[in-house]
N, C-alpha and C positions, 0 to 999 in steps of 0.2 A: 259061579255067580247065580243068584236067584233070578227068576224071571217073574215079572208082574204083568197083569192085565189091567190096563187103564181104560176107563169108560167115562166119557163126559156126560154129566148128569144135569148140569146147569148151564144157562146161556151166558155168552160173553157180552151181552148188551149192558151198557153202563159199567164196564170194567176197564181198568187202565190198559193202555196199549201194550205194556210189558207183559201183562197176564195173557192177553190175546196172542202175542207172539210166542209165549211159552207153550201154550196149548198147540199151536201150529207146529212148533218144534218137536213136540211129543207125538205128532201125527193125528191130532184130534181137531176136526173142523166143524162138526155138527153135534148136536145133542144125540146121545146113544151111539156115537162113533166109538170104536174100540181099537186099541193098539196094544201090542205086546212088546215089552222092552226088557233088556237085562238091567238089573238094578245095580248100577255103579254109582259112585259119588255124584257125578254130574246129573244123572237122571234123578237121583234121590233129591237133590237140591231143587230141580225143576218141579218135581212132584210136591215138595213141601210148599213151594210158592203158590201153587194153584190147587191145593188139597181141598179147598171148599167148593171147587167146581167139578171134581172128578171122584170116581169110586175106584179104589185100589184093591185088587185081589192077587194073592200070591198063587203062582202056578206050581 
């Protein structure tokens, strides 16, 4: 499986609660927080849901 580095680049202020919960599930709590995950279908779906709030880099 591929690994990806996720970095939160936008705030969760005025975002729906489901998007906030998704970021926490990905391990992102603050702006510029970084998390590394294996890219499986579950993580890919979460990334797609909050793609406008994060930056994605392949490792």
